[in-house]
Structures are given as C-alpha cells and as structure tokens.
N, C-alpha and C positions, 0 to 999 in steps of 0.2 A: 448652033453646032449640031450636026446630024449624028445619027447613031454610030456610023462608021468612024467619025472623028473622035467620038467619046471612047470607043473601043481602042482606037489607035493610041489615044492619050494614056489610057490605063495601061496598055502593054508597054509603052515607052517608059512610063514611070516605074513599072515593075522591073524592067530591064536595068534601069538606072540604080534602083535599090539593090538588086542582085549584084550589079557590077561594083557598087560601093562596098558591099559585104565581102565580095571576093577579094577586093583590093586590100581590105583590112586583114582578111585571113592570110593573104600572101605575105603580109608584113609580120606575122606572128611566128614565133618559134614553135615547132611541132610539139605536141604533148608527148611525154615519155610513154614508151610502149608497155612498160611493166605495170602491174597492179599496184596502185599506191595505197598506203595505209594512213588514215587520218592522224592517228596518234603519233606515228613514227615520222611521217613525211610532211603532212600539211600543218599540223598544229605548231610545230617549231617555227615555221615561216610566219604564220599569223602572229605568234607571240613576239617574235623578234622585230617584225617590220610593220605590224598593223595595230596590235592591241593597245599600244600607248594612247592612240587617239580614237580607237574604234571598239572599245569594250567597256563593260561596267554599266551601272544603272543609268548614269547620265554622261555619256561620252562627250568630250569637247567638240568632236566633229558632228555630233547629232546622228551618226550612223554606227550601228553595232555589227561587228563581225564575229562576235562570240555567241550569237543567237541565231539558230538555224531558221526560225520563222521570219526573222528580218532579212536574212540573206536571200531566202526564196520569195520574199515579198508577201508572205501570208499575213503578217501583222501590219504591214505598211501599204500594201498595194503597189509597191515599186520594187520588183525583184532586182537583185544585184547580180544574179546569175540566171542563165537559161540552162536548166539541167540537161545534160547530153549535148549541149551546143556551146562549148567554151568560147569559140570565136565570136559568138553573138552576145557574150556575157559582158555586162558593164564592168564588172570587177577585173576581168582580163584586159579589156581595152584600156582601163586606167593604169594598171600596173605595167602594161606594155608600152605606155606612152603614146597610144594611138589617138587620144583626145588631145589636140594641140593646146587646148586651153587649160588642161588639168592633168597632172600626173600624180600617181600614188606610188610610194610615199612622196609628199610634196617637197621634202627636204632630204638631204643626204644622198647617198648613192641610189640609183634605181635598182629594182630587183634584178638579180642575175637571171640570165635566160634559162638556166637550169631550174631555178625556182619557179619561174613562170611556166615552164614545161610541166612541172609537178602539179601546179594549180590547175592547168588545163586538163591534165589527165584526171584529176580529182573530180572536176565538173563533168567531163565526158563519161566517166565511169559511174555516174549516178549520184554524186555529191554525198557519199557515205559519211555519216556523222557519228561522233562518239558521245552519246548522251551521258555517259558516266563522267567523262572529262569536262564536258560543257553542257550541263543540263539546261533544258528549256526554261525560260523565265515564266513563272506563273503569277499572273496578276492577282493581287489580294485586295479585296474590297468588302465592305459591310453592306453594300447595296444588294437588295433582294435578288436582282437579276443574275448576280454572280454566285449565289448560294446553291449548293447541291439540292436537287429535287427530292423532297421527302413527302410521304403520305401523312397528312395531319389527321389526328383522331377526330371522328365524327362527333359533333356536340350532342349532348343529351337533349332530347325533345323537351322544350319548355311546356309546362302544363297548359298554358294558354294557347299553344299552337298544336296540341296533340292531334286534333282532327285534321289539321291543315298539312302537317308534315307527312309526305308519302315516300320520300327517298332521301339519300344522304345529302344531296344538293339542297333540298328543302330545309334540312336540319341546319345547314350553315346559314341560310337566309333567315330562318326563324331566330337563330342565335343573335344575329345582327339586329333583327327587329326588336328583340328584348333589350339588347344593349342600348339602342337608341330610342327606346320607348315608342316604337311604331306598332301600328295595328295592321295586319295584312288585309288587303282588299278582299271584298266578298267575291266568290267565284263568278266569273262572267258567264252569261248565257251563250248558247250556241251561235246566235246571230252576231253577237259582239265578237266572239272568237273567230268566226270565218272572215269577218270584216278586217280584224287585226292581221290575220294571216295573209290575206290577199294584198292588203296595203303594204305589209312588210316585204313580201316576196316579189310582188308584181308592180307595186306602186299605183294600183288601180283598185277600186272597190269591186267586190264579187258581183257576178250576174245574179239576177233573181233566182234562176233555176239552180245555181250552185249553192245559194243560201238555203233554199228549201231542201236540197239533197243533203246538205250538211246537218241541218236541223233534224231531218228524218233519220239520219244515221245514229242519233243518240240511242234509240231503242235497240238498234242492231248491235251497237257496241256493248250494251249491257247484256244482251242475250249471248254474245260471244265471250263474256267474262271480262271485257275491258273496263278500265276505270277512267272516270272523267278527270282531266288534268286540272289542277288548281288554277282558277282563272286569274287570281291575283298575281301569279308569276308569269303570265303570258304577255 
C-alpha cells in the first residue's frame, strides 16, 4: 500500500466516523435552550430514574452516577460524558436508546424527550455539579501513600555519628544506623568518589585526566570553603 492509499484510507475512515456521529446526533432531541440548574433540573431526573442502580458505595450496576469523578472518567478512565459535547456522550446515547444493544433505564418507560433535553443541556453547558448535594467520595486508607504530607522532626544526632552528620538527611540516616546497629562506612577518597559518580551517571569509568582533575580539586574546594561530602553516603 503506497502513501496515497494510506492517506485515502484515513480520510475515508474519518468521514465514516463523522457520518456515524452526525447520524446519531440527528436522532437526538435538541438540548433545552435555557440554563439548567443541577439541583432543580438534573438531580431529580437522576434520583428518579438512575440512582436506584447507579449510586452508593457499591452500586448493583457497577457504575456510579452520584460521583462526578466517575461521570467524567477521572476515577475510572472511562468517561460517561464528553463535557460540552452531549451528542458524543455515552450517557446520552444510552438514555436516548441509540445503542441498540442497551438502553437506560433497562426496564420501565424510557426517559421522556424533555428529560433527555435537560441532560443534554447540562452536559453542553459544562456539567455544573452541586458538591453540597452530592459531595465527592474521598478514599480512606491507612496506607502511607494516602496520608497528608507532613514534615517530620529531624532526629537528634547520635553521639557516635556526631562527626559524620552534616545535614538533616544525614541525621535521618544516622538514626537508622543506630536503630539497626550499623556503623557508617569510612569516607571514600576522591578517586573512589569520581569512579562512583562516573559509573552512576554515565555507566563508564572516568578517564585518567578526569580522575586527576577531580583529585586535584580537593585543595581548591577547601580554599573556597567547601566541605567534603561524607563518602559513606555516596
């Protein structure tokens, strides 16, 4: 298949997709033109026709319509609406009966066209939500990853590590050393440090001239007021 054939195929597929979308849109009742209010207009529809199977902690349908994050797909990765595009929204297609294999609600009378028109306007107008009426569900867990970030107190410097500790991070490491009865490694010399650095960052040992330059830099660092890093932590 040559380049022109590929481009032609892509264009044809795009036209078919757009045609299918336009066909579905043509079968939909238009959205109401007035501004809808979630509490007054939308919530009563959801309560009467959807929430029996689509609300609560563990809905029988497996789909929640009382949680904004689930409706938009933020918590599931599968959005039920396309904000601003009600005709392309799965929710509207289902309540309007455009999916021949599935209609919502599955039993009883279908949604009146007037209610579908309200839901369309709600989505087209930005999916305004009432967080007071239906607050977002907050996951609760004792796992550390879900706890608020706090700044822990810096441990006191252990007497045995006083010369080794030079910053707060060292203090935490030293505390764990003491807890597990570990002794910090002796400071590495400059040749060992440059080799570790080069292997970590480049995956290759340093060149001889790079080693000599790094070793010679020790005196310059001291004259400039720098401090040798503790080799055991490198």
